[in-house]
N, C-alpha and C positions, 0 to 999 in steps of 0.2 A: 503492501500499500506505498508507505512510504519511500523507499530506496528506487520503486518504479519511477515517481516521480523528480526522484533528483537525477536517475539517469537519465532523463528525457531534457530537462532543464540545466544550463550551462550553469553553473557557481551558486546553485538553489541547496540551504542547507536544513533539515528538520529536527529539532529536538520532542521528541513525544513521549510522553509516559502516563499510564492510566491505570490505578488498582483499586480493588473492593477496599471502600476504608475499613469494614468490620473485619475481614478476613486477609487482609493485606495480599491477596491475591494480583498475579500483575496481568493486567488484559490486553495489554501492548505496551512495546518499549524500540524505541529508535534513537541511538544519540541522544538519551535521558539527558547524559552529562556533558550537553554540549552549553557552550555562555554563547546565546543567540540575543542581537538586538529586543528586546520585545515591545516598543512606544510606550503606551500610556498602561502597561500590565501592571509596572511597578508603584504605580499609586495605591494597590494594596498596600503596601508598608509604612505609605504615610496614617494610609488610615487605623493600619492595627497601632502602630504608634497613639496618638489622638485616644482610643479605648484602654489602652495602658494606663495611661495619663489618666487617665475620668477614673479606671479603678483605683488609682491609686489616691483621688483625691487632689491631683493635683490643679485640674481641671473640670469644669459642668461642661456637659451638651447643651446649655442652657445660654453659656458663655454670647457675649454679642462681641464681631467680629466685623469692622467694615474694610473692604475693599479699596487698592491703594489704584492710581490713573496705570502706575506700572505696571501692575500687576493682571491687566486688561490681558485679554489674548479670545478671539474669536475662534469659530469655525469649531469642532468640540465644546459642545458644552450648551448652555441655556442662561449662563446669568449675566453675557456680554449684551442678552437681550429683554434685562429686565430694569425696572427704574429704581428697585432697591440697590441703594450701597452697603447695607448692612445687613446683616442675615447672623442666627445663632449656628453656633460651629454645628450641631444636629444637620442643619440646614445646608452647608456649605459640604458637607461631609455627603451629605446625602446625593449633593448635586452630582459629587465625583461617581459614586457609585451607580447612578440611574442614568447620568450620561456623558461619565467622564470628562466632566467639567474642568478646560484650561484656565479658566479665571479660580473658580475656584481650588485649583490642587494649587494655583502659587499665592494667592491670599492666606491657605493653611499650613503652605509648606515655608511661609514667611515666620506664620504665630509659632508655630513650632518648632521651626529650625531642620535646614536637611542635615548638617552634621548629627543633630538628632539623630533626627530616624534614621541616618544612612549606620549608626554606630550601635540602634536598638534593631537594625534586621540583621548588623551581625552579631551579635550579640543573642540570639535567638537561633543563631544557628545556618542563618540564611548566607554562606560565604563567597559563592556564585552570582547574587541576586543580589540587587537592589534597585532605589532611586538614584539617578543620576544626577538629578538637575530640578529646574524649573521647569516650566515650558517658555521656547521661547523661538520666536520667528523675525525676521530672520535670525539662524544663529551667529552669533558673534567670536571673533576670534579668538584662541583660548577657552571657548565654552566648549562640555564635554560634547560629542556628535551625537551619545544618545540621549535619549529624554530614562528610561530602562534598560537593564540588564537581567537575562535569568539563563537560569535550566528547566526541565522538563520535570523534574526529577524534582529541585526543589520547589517547585510551583505545587508540586502534585502534593508534597508535605503540608507546605504553607495550605491548602485546602484541609487535606482531613485533618490537621489540629484545628483550624478553626473549626468543624465539622462537631470535631470531638468536647470543644470546648477547653483547651489542653492549656494555652496560656493566658485567658478571656475570665473574668466571671461569667457564667449563664447568662447574666440580662448583656454585656457587653459581648458577646458569641451573637447570638440573636438579632444584637444590631448590627453587625457586620453581616449576616447576612442578609439581611432585609434589606441594607443599602445595595447590597451586590444583587440582589432579588430581583430590584430596578431596575436592573440594566437591559437597556434598551437593546443592545447590538447581539443579535441573535443570528449573523449572518455567515458564522462559520461554522465551529462542529454542533453547536447549536439548532444549527437548522436542519438537523435532521429530526427534531422533535417535534416540529409542526406544532410550537405555542404562541400566546398570544404576544409579539415583543413588548406592549404595553402595560400586560397583566400575567406574569406568568409567577407569580410566587405561589405558591400551595398548586395541589396537585391538579392537573390539569389531563385528561389522555393518561389517567395513571404516573403522569411523571412531574417531578418537583424541580426545579432549575435555578440555580443563582450562577453566577459567572462572573471574569472580565477580560474584557479585548483591548489586545491593541488594532491598530492600523495607523502607517503610512505606506508611502511606494512602494516599498521595499520591503514590508512585514507585514504579517498576519498572524496572531497572536490572542488565542485563547485558553481561558486556564477557568474551572471550577467545577460544583456537585452537580451529580443527577442523579436522581431517585426517584425509586418506585415505592411503591408501598411495602417491598421487604427488603430492599439492599440499595445501595449509596456507594456511585462510584466517583473519587477523583480523577479528575484529565489535566493535562496539558499538553499542548500542540502549539508548536512557534517555530515558523517560516521567517527565513529573510532567501533575498535574491538582491542580484545587481542591481544599480541603477539602467532603466533604461531597457530591461529585457518584459514583456513582454506574457510576466507568468500568470499574474492574479486568479485568472479563469482556472487554470490547472490546479491551482494550489484552491481555490474555493472550494472545488471542487474536489480536493482529496481530502481537505476539512471532513467536509460532512460526508466523505467515505467514512472518517474516525466515528461521526456521528453515530451511523447508520451500525457502526459495530456495536457503540454501547449500546443502543437501543434496543439490536439483539439481546445482549449480554442481561440487559435489565427483564428480556424478555415481556418488549409491548409490541405486538401487533405494529407491522408497517403499516402508515395514513395508504 
């Protein structure tokens, strides 16, 4: 499934991994330890750090934060279209989870501190993954060339720990999954599940999903948790390819095939 695409598209690289959260059975694995550009996926480490500080009593999700003009960023997100300049930390994080909001990411990163997020990520055991910078465009000289990087194996570990509530209180683990459960991008692995992009948090067609994706012209990345009433699967499929190579359609088709495999593992009939 994955090697065939790598063979067809020159320079394309895949990192993919999927496991049963409760049995640890590996469902697929390909280049699981290869570090790739993951675009917006690394925003999950920012959300995790915020909730860790909430659990420690350092912050409240009701705290208000005002965006600054320098943090404005369009394209991915909604805040740049809204009149409100001030939101609660809960709402800022919800925008990141639901629509990968770039302006909200920049504001929350300033509040938490990028070095704090990066150290928290390493201390949590994710040594090959992380958030590299705020969202910038165009990229100035000297800025990191990637917003985030990761391996599929480490992202699957993150998903599994979030699902089990290993690192957060029960309330914060539920909150993280609720934010990501509002994610509106179901164009990749999740396209196989036939869910409503605007409302899929809780069972629909015996499938419940939360995920986080990353998209730029040379990256497609999707990581998350997909569940049936009896089984939970953590997955990550990350794909990079060289600029100028028209690989998007083939990549999306391959990612959907990975989703079809997960759907069959959940024993949910095809649509």
